Kinemage of the C-alpha trace (Angstrom):
@kinemage 1
@onewidth
@group {chain A} dominant
@subgroup {mainchain}
@vectorlist {calphas} color= white
{ca met a 1} P 9.800 -7.271 7.483
{ca asp a 2} L 12.757 -5.221 6.266
{ca arg a 3} L 12.494 -3.956 2.736
{ca pro a 4} L 14.927 -2.127 0.530
{ca pro a 5} L 14.395 1.562 -0.188
{ca ala a 6} L 12.489 2.419 -3.323
{ca ala a 7} L 14.817 2.371 -6.296
{ca lys a 8} L 14.642 5.162 -8.793
{ca pro a 9} L 14.977 4.166 -12.452
{ca gly a 10} L 18.682 3.925 -13.202
{ca asp a 11} L 19.783 3.464 -9.563
{ca ala a 12} L 22.322 0.721 -8.866
{ca ser a 13} L 19.841 -0.741 -6.334
{ca glu a 14} L 17.500 -1.470 -9.253
{ca asp a 15} L 19.904 -4.200 -10.377
{ca leu a 16} L 20.067 -6.048 -7.027
{ca ala a 17} L 17.134 -8.346 -7.785
{ca gly a 18} L 16.594 -7.491 -11.415
{ca gly a 19} L 14.137 -4.777 -10.398
{ca ala a 20} L 11.281 -7.205 -9.691
{ca ile a 21} L 8.912 -6.124 -6.910
{ca leu a 22} L 7.293 -9.012 -5.058
{ca cys a 23} L 4.339 -9.614 -2.753
{ca ala a 24} L 5.629 -9.731 0.840
{ca val a 25} L 3.198 -12.575 1.669
{ca cys a 26} L 3.636 -15.063 -1.188
{ca asp a 27} L 6.715 -13.841 -3.142
{ca ser a 28} L 4.777 -13.522 -6.419
{ca glu a 29} L 6.030 -10.870 -8.813
{ca ile a 30} L 3.695 -7.869 -8.666
{ca thr a 31} L 5.438 -5.218 -10.747
{ca his a 32} L 8.896 -4.020 -11.725
{ca gln a 33} L 10.982 -0.952 -10.899
{ca arg a 34} L 10.810 0.095 -14.562
{ca his a 35} L 7.061 0.703 -14.007
{ca ala a 36} L 7.697 3.223 -11.192
{ca met a 37} L 6.233 6.652 -11.850
{ca ala a 38} L 5.635 9.987 -10.180
{ca val a 39} L 2.125 11.226 -9.457
{ca asn a 40} L 1.770 14.848 -8.380
{ca gly a 41} L 5.570 15.048 -8.532
{ca arg a 42} L 6.316 12.085 -6.215
{ca his a 43} L 6.712 8.314 -6.457
{ca glu a 44} L 5.946 7.784 -2.747
{ca his a 45} L 2.973 9.215 -0.840
{ca ala a 46} L 1.624 8.857 2.716
{ca phe a 47} L -2.117 9.052 3.433
{ca phe a 48} L -4.732 8.186 6.056
{ca asn a 49} L -7.973 6.418 5.125
{ca pro a 50} L -11.318 7.422 6.732
{ca ala a 51} L -10.712 4.903 9.557
{ca gly a 52} L -7.441 6.664 10.443
{ca ile a 53} L -5.173 3.903 9.116
{ca ala a 54} L -1.962 5.274 7.605
{ca phe a 55} L -0.643 3.982 4.282
{ca glu a 56} L 2.640 4.650 2.537
{ca ile a 57} L 2.133 3.955 -1.147
{ca arg a 58} L 4.349 3.850 -4.202
{ca cys a 59} L 3.028 4.635 -7.681
{ca phe a 60} L 3.405 2.414 -10.756
{ca his a 61} L 1.920 2.579 -14.238
{ca ala a 62} L 1.623 -1.248 -14.389
{ca ala a 63} L 1.202 -4.065 -11.861
{ca his a 64} L 0.754 -7.301 -13.824
{ca gly a 65} L 0.650 -9.486 -10.696
{ca thr a 66} L -2.546 -7.920 -9.354
{ca thr a 67} L -6.277 -8.216 -9.712
{ca phe a 68} L -8.890 -5.730 -8.537
{ca arg a 69} L -12.203 -5.886 -6.713
{ca gly a 70} L -15.306 -3.741 -6.600
{ca ala a 71} L -16.569 -0.817 -8.578
{ca ala a 72} L -14.520 2.349 -8.978
{ca ser a 73} L -15.255 4.953 -6.300
{ca ala a 74} L -14.497 8.657 -6.015
{ca glu a 75} L -15.292 8.608 -2.286
{ca phe a 76} L -12.356 9.806 -0.163
{ca thr a 77} L -9.968 9.622 -3.117
{ca trp a 78} L -6.390 10.646 -2.374
{ca phe a 79} L -5.886 11.979 -5.911
{ca ala a 80} L -8.258 14.663 -7.208
{ca gly a 81} L -10.012 13.625 -10.421
{ca tyr a 82} L -9.286 9.909 -9.879
{ca arg a 83} L -11.530 7.038 -8.858
{ca trp a 84} L -10.078 4.000 -7.068
{ca arg a 85} L -10.573 0.249 -6.910
{ca val a 86} L -9.029 -2.152 -4.392
{ca val a 87} L -6.045 -4.096 -5.772
{ca leu a 88} L -5.121 -7.597 -4.547
{ca cys a 89} L -2.208 -9.935 -5.213
{ca ala a 90} L -3.420 -12.173 -8.042
{ca thr a 91} L -1.894 -15.212 -6.296
{ca cys a 92} L -2.672 -14.926 -2.560
{ca his a 93} L -5.325 -12.151 -2.639
{ca thr a 94} L -3.542 -9.959 -0.068
{ca his a 95} L -4.683 -6.328 -0.270
{ca leu a 96} L -1.785 -4.536 -2.000
{ca gly a 97} L -3.287 -1.119 -2.715
{ca trp a 98} L -5.489 0.621 -5.247
{ca leu a 99} L -5.897 1.149 -8.971
{ca phe a 100} L -6.567 4.837 -9.666
{ca thr a 101} L -8.348 5.786 -12.892
{ca gly a 102} L -9.060 9.241 -14.218
{ca asp a 103} L -6.965 11.104 -16.746
{ca gly a 104} L -4.944 7.906 -17.245
{ca leu a 105} L -4.409 5.205 -14.663
{ca phe a 106} L -1.848 4.155 -12.092
{ca tyr a 107} L -1.439 1.751 -9.192
{ca gly a 108} L -0.853 3.010 -5.651
{ca leu a 109} L 0.771 -0.013 -3.976
{ca ile a 110} L 1.286 -0.271 -0.208
{ca ala a 111} L 5.037 -0.100 0.412
{ca asp a 112} L 5.251 -2.522 3.364
{ca arg a 113} L 3.309 -5.218 1.503
{ca leu a 114} L 5.991 -5.376 -1.185
{ca tyr a 115} L 9.710 -6.063 -1.372
């Protein structure tokens, strides 16, 4: 599925669809470009999980269209000092990323599962 590049707050591309970011499976609104944020100096990050699966994630301070599962874990965290929980689309329950909690909180959402 083709997806537009990540818009930075204030970019003209932010206005194309009102800035809403949707679940690629069910089209439910997950978050909004205005919630985009940088973590460790970047909005986008690429990581491998312990199974060797690569993920490109984008960071947001809010994701109202999600729900989370499981207890917070510090095991194999991608962000030092943060624990993570799995985040799902609140409508179709597709795995969309992780909620990171530590000194604050943020959502790391999988780029190719959003548009």
